[in-house]
VMD Tcl script that draws the C-alpha trace (Angstrom):
set ca {
  {37.51 -49.42 -79.80}
  {38.80 -46.97 -82.35}
  {38.43 -47.04 -86.12}
  {42.24 -47.06 -86.33}
  {42.83 -49.94 -83.86}
  {43.59 -52.43 -86.65}
  {46.51 -50.21 -87.70}
  {48.00 -49.66 -84.22}
  {46.45 -49.81 -80.78}
  {47.17 -47.21 -78.14}
  {49.27 -48.22 -75.17}
  {47.99 -48.43 -71.64}
  {46.26 -45.25 -70.47}
  {48.61 -42.94 -68.63}
  {47.87 -41.07 -65.44}
  {46.74 -37.47 -65.50}
  {50.04 -36.29 -64.02}
  {52.01 -38.08 -66.75}
  {49.65 -36.63 -69.35}
  {50.72 -33.19 -68.14}
  {54.37 -33.90 -67.29}
  {55.33 -35.57 -70.59}
  {54.38 -32.65 -72.87}
  {55.95 -30.20 -70.41}
  {59.23 -32.16 -70.42}
  {59.14 -32.47 -74.21}
  {58.44 -28.75 -74.46}
  {61.45 -28.08 -72.19}
  {63.55 -30.28 -74.45}
  {62.32 -28.19 -77.37}
  {63.20 -24.97 -75.51}
  {66.75 -26.19 -74.89}
  {67.04 -27.44 -78.46}
  {65.98 -24.05 -79.85}
  {68.76 -22.25 -77.99}
  {71.36 -24.86 -78.96}
  {70.38 -24.84 -82.63}
  {70.49 -21.04 -82.81}
  {73.95 -21.05 -81.20}
  {75.06 -23.70 -83.70}
  {73.73 -21.45 -86.48}
  {75.79 -18.57 -85.12}
  {79.06 -20.33 -84.35}
  {79.25 -23.21 -86.85}
  {78.58 -23.46 -90.53}
  {78.02 -27.10 -91.42}
  {76.15 -28.21 -88.30}
  {74.02 -25.06 -88.36}
  {73.12 -25.76 -91.99}
  {72.10 -29.33 -91.20}
  {69.65 -28.14 -88.55}
  {68.15 -25.68 -91.03}
  {66.93 -28.56 -93.18}
  {63.55 -30.21 -92.82}
  {64.87 -33.80 -92.83}
  {66.39 -33.50 -89.35}
  {63.13 -32.13 -87.94}
  {61.04 -34.80 -89.65}
  {63.40 -37.38 -88.12}
  {63.06 -35.88 -84.62}
  {59.27 -35.54 -84.93}
  {59.03 -39.13 -86.16}
  {61.06 -40.32 -83.18}
  {58.83 -38.38 -80.77}
  {55.64 -39.57 -82.51}
  {56.31 -43.29 -82.64}
  {57.58 -43.24 -79.03}
  {54.34 -41.72 -77.77}
  {51.59 -43.69 -76.05}
  {48.85 -42.85 -78.55}
  {48.22 -40.89 -81.72}
  {46.74 -37.98 -79.75}
  {49.71 -37.97 -77.36}
  {52.03 -38.01 -80.41}
  {50.27 -34.95 -81.79}
  {50.56 -33.07 -78.49}
  {54.17 -34.12 -77.91}
  {55.39 -33.15 -81.37}
  {53.64 -29.79 -81.23}
  {55.04 -29.12 -77.73}
  {58.58 -29.87 -78.91}
  {58.36 -27.82 -82.11}
  {56.78 -24.75 -80.53}
  {59.25 -24.83 -77.65}
  {62.12 -25.06 -80.09}
  {60.82 -22.22 -82.26}
  {60.15 -19.88 -79.35}
  {63.65 -20.08 -77.94}
  {65.27 -20.18 -81.38}
  {63.81 -16.80 -82.30}
  {64.21 -15.34 -78.79}
  {67.89 -16.30 -79.00}
  {68.07 -14.71 -82.45}
  {66.64 -11.49 -81.02}
  {68.95 -11.54 -77.99}
  {72.03 -12.03 -80.17}
  {70.87 -9.37 -82.66}
  {70.96 -12.03 -85.33}
  {69.22 -11.21 -88.59}
  {66.52 -13.60 -89.73}
  {63.74 -13.56 -92.26}
  {60.21 -13.15 -90.94}
  {58.92 -15.26 -93.83}
  {61.17 -18.13 -92.72}
  {59.94 -17.71 -89.13}
  {56.34 -17.87 -90.39}
  {57.21 -20.94 -92.49}
  {58.64 -22.80 -89.49}
  {55.60 -21.82 -87.43}
  {53.34 -23.31 -90.11}
  {55.57 -26.42 -90.00}
  {55.02 -26.64 -86.21}
  {51.24 -26.44 -86.61}
  {51.32 -29.03 -89.41}
  {53.26 -31.29 -87.07}
  {50.14 -31.82 -84.98}
  {48.16 -33.77 -87.61}
  {51.36 -35.24 -88.99}
  {52.39 -36.50 -85.54}
  {48.97 -38.13 -85.26}
  {49.45 -39.89 -88.62}
  {53.10 -40.77 -88.04}
  {52.22 -42.58 -84.82}
  {50.41 -45.17 -86.94}
  {53.54 -45.81 -89.02}
  {54.84 -48.07 -86.26}
  {51.84 -50.42 -86.53}
  {51.71 -53.86 -88.11}
  {49.10 -53.05 -90.75}
  {49.84 -52.55 -94.47}
  {48.76 -48.90 -94.07}
  {51.62 -48.50 -91.60}
  {54.08 -49.40 -94.34}
  {52.50 -46.90 -96.73}
  {52.70 -44.17 -94.07}
  {56.35 -45.08 -93.40}
  {57.26 -44.93 -97.08}
  {55.37 -41.64 -97.37}
  {57.41 -40.13 -94.53}
  {60.69 -41.03 -96.24}
  {59.44 -39.69 -99.58}
  {58.27 -36.44 -97.95}
  {61.73 -36.02 -96.39}
  {63.40 -36.32 -99.77}
  {60.82 -34.28 -101.70}
  {60.89 -31.36 -99.25}
  {64.69 -31.32 -99.48}
  {64.44 -31.08 -103.24}
  {61.63 -28.51 -103.29}
  {62.89 -26.27 -100.50}
  {66.65 -26.62 -100.93}
  {66.97 -27.63 -104.62}
  {68.80 -30.87 -103.88}
  {69.08 -33.88 -101.63}
  {72.12 -33.57 -99.39}
  {74.14 -36.31 -97.71}
  {72.57 -35.35 -94.36}
  {69.09 -35.78 -95.89}
  {70.00 -39.32 -96.94}
  {71.46 -40.02 -93.49}
  {68.27 -38.83 -91.75}
  {66.11 -40.77 -94.21}
  {68.07 -43.94 -93.38}
  {67.82 -43.27 -89.62}
  {64.09 -42.62 -89.96}
  {63.71 -45.85 -91.95}
  {65.51 -47.74 -89.21}
  {63.08 -46.38 -86.63}
  {60.00 -47.03 -88.73}
  {60.82 -50.46 -90.10}
  {62.55 -51.95 -87.04}
  {60.38 -54.49 -85.24}
}
mol new
graphics top color blue
foreach p $ca { graphics top sphere $p radius 0.5 }
foreach p [lrange $ca 0 end-1] q [lrange $ca 1 end] { graphics top cylinder $p $q radius 0.2 }
display resetview
């Protein structure tokens, strides 16, 4: 029994092969996503801008986290996705001779590493405990605050992703 069981209990234990296959598949999804997002950055304006915002990535990481079997699995899955996405995003940038800021690349890498403990915490947002509600509200607030701090304003897409994230977190 875990200290956090009253908040949300882990699902049934998964087999060793699934414990390996799931993060690999999620990492592959991240690899594909990285290429697609970089191509959207290159060939579209509005869609590329949306995927440069943190709210979309918090939404995706929340979806991956709460769908995972346990908090530890959520941490591994979110990190696998984010690192896969970042690797191919910047490889695609290099291959297309696209200019990018190294400080932004470092910032997104820090984001990916922060996703590990955040994925762990976010997994508990789907529980039935009052702490789950506080975590859920915190996720939505973080989405909106980071949009304001990093991009100086809350955009329509930020509100859309906050609503979608709320639907995932508060749906029974």
